[in-house]
Every structure is written in C-alpha cells, then in structure tokens.
N, C-alpha and C positions, 0 to 999 in steps of 0.2 A: 317824720314818719306819718303816712296817711293810714289811719286806722280802718279805712274801708278797703285797703289794698291787700287782699288775702294772699296774693302771689308773693308779696314782700314777706309776709309772715312765714311762708314755707321755707324761705331762704334762711331765716333766723331760727326756725323751729323744726329742725330735721327729725327730732325724736317724737313729735306729734303731741305736744302739750295741748295745743288748740283742739285737736281732734278728741283727745281724752276729755277735755272740758265739755265739748259739744255732746259727748256721749254720757255725761253725768246722769241724765234721766234713765238711760238704758242700763247703766251700771246698777242703779238702785233697783229697777224692775227685775233685772235678771238675777241679781243676788238675793233679792227678796223671795223670788219664786223658788230658787234652789234651797234656801234655808227653810222655807215653809214646807218643803217636801222632804226634809231631812229626817232620818230615823232617830229622833230624839223624843223622849216621853214628856208628858205634862209634869211639871214640877211644882210642888207646894213648898214655899219657903217663907221664912220670917224676915229675911233680909237678903239684899243682893249687893255685891261689890264687883265692879268691872275693872280689871287690871288692863291697862293699855297705855300706849304712848303715842304722841303725835296724832296723825289722822285717825288711828284706831281709837284713841282716847276721845277725840272730838266727836266721833260717832256716838259714843256713850254719853258725852256731855250734852249733845243735842237732844237725845232721848230723855235724859235726866231733867233738863230744863223744861221741855214741853209737857212732860207727864208727871212731874213731881207732885202736883196738887191732886192728881187722880189716884196715886198709889198709896195704899194704907200700910206700907212697910218701908223701911229705909232702902234707898237705891243710891249707892255712892260710887264714885269713880276714883281709882287709885293711879296716880302718876308717880310711881316710885317702886323701889324694890320691896319685896315682901308684902305683908298685909298688916293692917292695924290690929291692936290687941283685942278689939271687940269681936272680931270675926270668930265664929265657932262652928260646931258641926251642923247647926241649923241655917248657916249662911250659904247661899249659892255664890260661888266664885266663878266669874266669867273671864276667861283668858282671851281677850280680843286682840289679835295681832295679825295685821295684813300679811306679813312675811312668815309668821309662825316661828321666828327666830329672835324676837325681842327679848333681851336678857332680863329686863325688869319683870316682864310678864312671866317668863319661865321661872323666875324666883318665886313669884306668887303661887304658881302651881306647886312648887316644892313645899312651901309653907302650908298651903291648903291640905296637901296630902298628909302632912304630919298632924294637923289639927283634926282631920277627919271631915273636912268640908266637902260638899259635892262640887265638882269642877265641870264647867262646860266650855269647851274650846270653840272659837270662831276664827277661821283663818283661811288662807289660800294654800297652805302647805307647810314646809319647813318642819322643825322639830315638833311643834304642836300638832301639825298634820299627822306626823308619824304616831304620836300618842293616841290620836283619835282612831287611826287605822288599826292600831294594836289593841284598841279598847281599854287602854290605860285610863283614858278619860272619855266621856261622851262629848259629842260635838258635831260641828258642821265644817266641811271643807268646801270652799267656794272656788269654782273655776271662772275667773273673770273673762275668759275667752278673748275676744277682740275689743272689749269695751274700755280697756286701759292700755293704749298703745305703748306708753313709756315703760310700763311695768313698775313704776315708782309709786309708793304709797301717797305721795303728795298730790297725784292726780287720780287717786283711787278712793277718794272719800265716799263716793257713791257705792262702791263695792262693800266697804266696811259698814256703812250705814244701812244699806239694804240687808246685808247678811245679819247684822245684829238685830235689826228690827224684826226680820222674819223669824229668827231664832226665838226672840222674846215673845212673839205672838204664838209661835208653835208650842212653847212650854207653858203658856198661860199667864205670863208675867205682865205683858202689855195689854191694857184694856181697849184695844182697837182691832178692827178686822183688816185683813190684807187689802181688801177693796178700797178702804178709806185711804190707806197709804198710796195706793195706785192712783186714786183720784187726785191727790195732792201733787203727784208727779206730773200727771197730764196737765193740771192747771199751771204748773211751773213752766212747761214748754210754751204755753200760750203767752204767759207774762214775759218770758225771755225774748219773744219776737219783737216787743215794743219798748223794752226798758232803755234807760239812758246811760248805760254803763260806760260807753265810750267817752261821752262828754264828761262824766265824773272822773274817769281815768286821766283825761287831759287836764282837768281842774286840779287833781291831786298831784300830778307829775312834778317832781322836783322838791316836794315838801315831805315832812314826816306826817303820814296819815294817822289820825287819831279817831278811832271808831267808837261811837256811843250807841248803847242800846239798853234794854231792860228785860226783866222776866216777862214771859217765859222763854225768851230768846237769847239768854246770856251764853248758853252752850253754843248756839249757832254763831254768836258774835266771836267767841273764842276760836271757833273753826274758821271763820272768815279771816280773822287776823292771821291765823296760822298759814292759810293758803296764800295770803298776800305776801307774807315774809318768805315763804319757800319758793313761790313761783316768780315773784318780781325781784327777790333778793334785796328788797328795800326794807329798812327798819320801819316797823309799824307798831302801833299800840292800840289797846282797847280798854274801855272803862264802862262799868255798868251803873245805871241809875237804879235807885236814888243814892247809892253809896258814893258815887263820884262827887256829889254835892257836898259830901262831908270830908272830901280828901283834896280835890284838885282845884277848887274854885279860886283859891288865893295863890295858886302856883302857876299862873299862866302868863307871867310877864318876864320872868327871869329864869335862866340867863337869856340874853338877847336872842340866842339861836331859836328859842321856842316860839318866838314871834312869827316864824315862818311855818309853824305847824298849821295843818288844815284839819278841821273837825267835821266828820261826817256822822250825822244822826240817822240811825235806822229806827224809824218810828212805826209803831204798830197799834192797831185798834185793840189788841189783846194786852197791851201794857196797862198797868194800874192807872186809874184816872188821875191820881196825884202825880204820877210819873210823867204823864202827858203834859200836865201843867208845868212841871219842872223843866221839861224840854224847852218850852216857850220862854220861860224866865231865863234859863241858862243861855239860850241863843241870844236873847236880848243883852245879857251881860257880856257875852263874847263880842257882840257888835260894839258895845260901848268901849271895850278894850281895844278895838281896832283889829280884832282877829277874824279870820275867815271861816265860815261854816256853811254847810249845805245839808239838806234833808233828802233822804230817800224814804218815801212812804211805802211800806211793804203792802203788797196787793193781794196775796193769796187769801182765800176765805177760811183757812184753818191755821191754827198755831203751828201744826206740823208742817204745813205747806209753806208758811212764812219762814220757818227755820231753814228749810231747803233753799228758799229764795235768797235769804240773807247770806248763807254760806256760799251759794253758787255765784251770786252777784259779786261777792268779794274775791272769789277765785278769778273771775274774769277781769276784775280790776287789776289783780296781780299780773295777769297775762298781758293786758294792754300796756301797763306801766313798763313791763319788760320790753315790749316792742318799741315803746317810745325811747327807752334807754338804748335800743339797738343791741340787746343782749339775749343770747339763747337761754330760754327759761328751763331747759332740760337738765344739762349736766349738774352734778353736785360734787365738785372737787373737794370742798372743805368737809362735807359729810364723809366722803371717802377717806380723807385723812384722819378724821376723828375716829371712825369705826375701825380703820386699820390699826390705829394706836391702841384701841381697846381689844384688838383681836376678835372683832365681831364680824359676822356676815354683813355685807353691805345692805341687803334688803331681804 
C-alpha cells in the first residue's frame, strides 16, 4: 500500500475515518465554541470528578494531565460504574458521554443525585441530552455537524475534548482562556503539515507498538493508544515515565514474541528533567538488548498543544496501519456484538 495514494484510501475507508481525522482541529474549535456559549453558570467547587468511558474519558484524562499542577482542588476521572465514596455534595460530577447513552456514566448520574452532588452533562444527545433538555441536570449538548463523518466516538475525540474544555472554561474550573486553546489548535495544523507520521506507521507495521511518554502528557498518551487500538484494530500498549523504569525494564526479553515489539518515545520539553534523562538511558538499554525504538519529539509550544499533537499523531498512526493492513478502519463488528449482548445502544 502506497501511503501517498489517497484514492486507495477511499476504497478501503467508505465511512470516512480519514476525513474525520483531518477534521480533528475543526471538531475541537466548533465544540469549544458551542460549549463556551452554553447556558451554564460559573460553578465554585471543592472537587471535580468526570465520569466517562473510551474517548469521552480520554478527553478528561488529557485535561487532567495537562492542568493537574495548576488546579488547587482534586480533578479525577472515573472509568467505572457509580462514584467513589469520597464524592459528596461539594463535588461537581461531570457526566461526559459522546453518545449520551453510556451506561457507566448514567449510573454515576444516578449515584450523584442520591448524594446531592451537582451534575454537569456534556454530550451530543441520548439519555443525557434528554436530562439536560428537561433541566434534570445542567449541561451542554453539542452538535458535531459534519465534523465527524463516521458518527463514531473513536473518530470524535476532538468533539469530546473541545466540548469538555469549553464547558470547564465557562464554569470557571479551567485556568485558561478559549483563545489559548484556539492558538494550540492552529499550531497543530501547521505541525501536521510536516510531521513524519507515515514513516513511523511503516516502521511500526507488523509489530506490537509500545508507546512511552511522561507527565503532563500521560492522558494524551492514553488517548493515543486508545485511538491506535480502535482505528487500526492492532494490539497496542503504553507506559509512562518514570514508573515504567520501575516495572518493565527487566521484562523486555521474554517470551520471545516480545522481541518483535517496537518502542515509540513521545518526548517533550515539558517533561521533568530527570524523565528526559531516563528516556536517553532507557533507549540505550533497549539498543543493548537489540530492541527497536524511535523518538517523536513533540513540537507544539504549549503542554495543551502537545497533548493534542500526541493524541492526533497516534490516531493517524492507527489509520495508516489500517491502510497497510488493507482493512477498513470504520466498522466495529465486535463492539456491536458486545453491546448487543449487554442490551446497550451501539453509540
């Protein structure tokens, strides 16, 4: 497969995954604008917990990672049913669900209502959208318009991220202005024009990709791995520094199948100085072991911009690996089977 042949992509990608990825910046800008103009009040809170799964969760994790050192209250992400015991009436519970039908997130709303916590919904519709319309909860309903042609959450990270970011700015939780976020998006478009993602996809093809990164971009690293798994349908992993040096360094030789892994380091000037040192030492050890690694140096001039860059770069890796496999990246037959077995809406 020639990765410069867009006509071949169209044959393999009738649902428009490539187009959705190309529209990632527009997804963020449009949903950010809609959320910033939503009829929601400024909220003073002692703690925030975001309930979400998949891409909706990744949007929250990106924000958590980038801003955790700037927030003077706990900001947590919940990937499960219900809510932890520490949540109380002073906690803001954010129900972030692209579809508005995510059962884990709906269960969090139910628990929050019993506790007396304030709830803010962020969604494109579904059951949570109905709650917002009926004023059962406050919130933001985003219309993705034409920015996500597939209609699937896996290609709508920008919608979730822009909506959640805009809502958090509007209620006074995030210490940034909308213009700063917009500047990061514009910078991403310029970076995307010259990055080496096709070459990296060719290098990773046929291996198990293992992604490495560190704070403040661990949430983006999680989002990147998620996009690669869902879009390419190839098994992928991620590990964060410095913790990976306390876990994985002695486990890179057995079983023999792991010798075919390839290790991609996402390095950032915003990483701790000792983490950057650990990158170099770890790459040297991998080389001594005869293992293959490569570095992508993140280029955006802000941590938020680099988080977008990392997640977006990884999603494109997933798309190009899918093209190299000759597989349509759109359909989700096993997700359909899973959700049918759970009697859940598909999206």
